[in-house]
N, C-alpha and C positions, 0 to 999 in steps of 0.2 A: 202907620207902622214904619219904623225906621229900617235902614238897610240891614243892620245886623239881625233884627227880628225876622225880616223877610228871608234872609239867608238861612237862619236857623230853621224856620218853618219848611223851606224847600228841602234842606238837607234831611230833615226828619221824614218828609214824604219819600225821598229817594232811598233812605235806609230801610224804611218800612217796606217799600216795593222790592228791594233786593232780598229782604228776608221773608218775603211772602210765602215762599215754598216750604218754610219751616225746616230747612236743611235736608229735604227729601232729594234723592238722586234725580237728576234731570233726564227727561225722556230724550233719546237720541234723535237728532234731526229736527226737533221742534223749537221754534223761536217765535217771539212776539215783538212787533214794533210798537212801542208805547210813545204816544205824543202827549205833551203837556204844554198848554198855552200859558205863557207867563206875561200877563199884561203889565206894561210899564218897564219891562226888562229890555235892555239893549244888548248887543253883542259884547260891548265893553263891560257891562255889569255881569254878564254871564262869565266872562273871563275872570273878573274879580271874584266871583263866587267860587270858581274852580281853584283859585289860589288859596282861598280860605278852607274849602272843603273838597279836596281832591276826589275825583270819581273816575270810574273806568267805563268805557263804552257808552258814554253819554255825549251827545252832540247837540248843538243849537243852530237853528237857522233863523235868519231875520223873517218875521212873519208880517210882510207888507201886504197891502190890499191885493196884489197880484197873486200872492202865494196862498192867502187865506180868504177865499170868497165866502159869501154867506152860505154856510153849509145847510141852512134850513131850506134853501132852494134846490138842494141836490136830491134827485130822486134816487131811491134805493138806499144803499148802506153808506151813510155819511162818514163813519170812521174809516171804512175802506177807501173812500174817496180821498180823505185827508192823508192816509198812508201812501197812496199813489202820488199825491202832490209832493210829499216829502221825499219819496224815493226819486221822483223825476227831478226835483230841485238838486239833489245831490249828484245825479247823473249829469245835469247841465253844468255843474261846477267842474266835474271831471272833463267834460268836453272842452270847457274853457281852458283848462290847464294844458290839454293836449294841443289845442290850437296855438297857444303861446309857444310851446315847444316847437311846433311846426314853423312858426315865424322865425325862430332863432336858428334851427338846425336844418330846415328843409325836409324833403322826403314826401311821404304820402300819409293820408289819414282817411280811413273809410268808416262809415257808420252803417251797420246792417240792422234793419228793423224787421221783425217778423211777428206773425200772428197765425192762428189756425185759419185755414181757408174756409170762408163762410161761417165764421165764428158765431155771428148773431143767430143764424139758423140752427147751428148746433146747440146754442144756449137754450133755445126754445124746445129743442128735441130731446136733449139729454138731461139726466139728473145733475144737480150741482156738483156732486162728488165725481161723476164721470167726466164732466168738463174740466174740473180741476186736475184730474189725472192726465188728461191730454195736455193741458197747459204745463204741468210738471214735466212731462216727457219732452215737450218742446224745449223747456229750459235745460233739461239734461243734455240735449243735443248741442245747445249753445255752449254749455260747460265743457263738453268733450272737444269742441273746436277751438276754444279759447286757450291762450297761453297766459303766463303770469303778468305780462305787460298789457293785456287786454282788459277792458272794463265791461262788466255785464250790468245792464240797467233795466228797469221796468218803467215804461213811459205811459202806462195806462192799463186798465183791466185787460189782461190777456195780450198785451203788447209788450214785447221784449226786444232789447237791443244789445248789440255788441259794438263797442268802440275799438277799432283796430288800428293802432299806430303802425306806420310803416307798411301798410297794405294798400296796394294799388287797386284800381277799378277792376282790372282783369282778374287779379288774384281774389278779390272780394266776391266776384261773380262765381268763380270756381268753388270758393268756400260755401257760397249759398247753395250750389248744387249738391255739395257734400252734406250740408245740413238737411236738405230735403230728403236725401236718400237715407240718412241716419234716422230722421223722424219717421219716415215710412216704415222702416224696420221696427222701430220702437213701438209704434202705434198699431201694428198689424193685428194684434189681438183685440183691438177695439172696433174693428171694421164692422162686425155684425151689429153692434150697439149703435154705431154712428151712421148706419145705413150706407156703408161704403168705406173704402180705405181712407182714413183721415189724412189730409195734406196740410202743408203750411205754405203761406205766401210770404215773399221776402222783398223788401225794398232796400235799395242801396243808394247812399249819397256819399260823395267824396269831396275832400277839401285839398287845395294845393297851396304851396307856400306863397305864391304871388297873389292869391285872391284875398278878398276882404270878408271871409266867412265868419259868421258869429255862431255861437251854439244854437241859438234859436233858428237861424236860417238853415243850418245843417239838419236839425231835427225836422223842420218843415219840409225840406226836400225829401228826407227819408220817409216821412209820413205820407207825402204825396205819391212817392214811388211805391209804397206799400199798398195804397188804395188802387193804384193802377195795376199792380201785380194781382190783387184780388179780382180785378175785373177781366183779366186775361182769360182766354179760352183754354190755353194750355201753357205749360212752363211755370207761370206764376212767380216769375222773378223779374223785377224791373229795376234798371239802373237809372237814377235821376238824370234828366236831360239827355236820355239815350233811347232810341226806339227799341221796342220789344223785338225779340228774335223773329217771331212770326209775322212782324210787320215790315221787316227789312227786305230789300231787293236781293241782297246777298247776306251771308251769315257774318261778314266781318265789316265793321266800319272802316272808313278810310284812315281815321286816326289810329285804329288798331292795326291796320296794315303797316302804317309807318313804324309802329312799335315792333311788330313782328319781323319786319325786314331790315330795319335800320337801327333798332334799339331805342332806348329811352332818350328823351330830350337832353 
């Protein structure tokens, strides 16, 4: 099949998908992420396709071996797994852009990653719709805390992240406490069903202008901090490469004292 025939076939599929609702009014708040694997297509060919057949709200990601593993080996819902891979890849691209800005202009960059406290146990205990409700309320809390310059991402099932340009470690920790309080209030009516007041754990990782941070390393630090926050007996907030509050001899690190008494570097 030549390129024109391939482009025509793809355009026909996209037009059919766009008109699949038959002109019916769309339900408020409902969306679907649709993934279509295009064997033999490169990003350059996709851009060529867009020049011939302009479309809206379609994006293309290179599907290398790291992005598209063998989905037959994925336990559970393979389409949902693919959706999380795509969303995570787009979030990684946004982190890369913010790190480039940090290199040029300086400042601070914080990544806050959160999940329900004891989510695996809750998944075994609750109905799927009840777990989704708690996840949705956690996302609502992140939405309330974010500003237009911040990026909200999904890094895995039930794992959500906020990328915060210009936010220091101390401010990110304060925001994390505010997120926890907001979630506690939002999920209070689910306490009986969840066997207690639902809580969230939060991991924080920060990047500085002088460092050699990559999107992958920043995500790994945030994920490790989130695991450590899950394991804490109280608080459930962990800053990467920083001791938990309940493990400190004093409540303030020496580096934080320097900031409080002498200002930033």
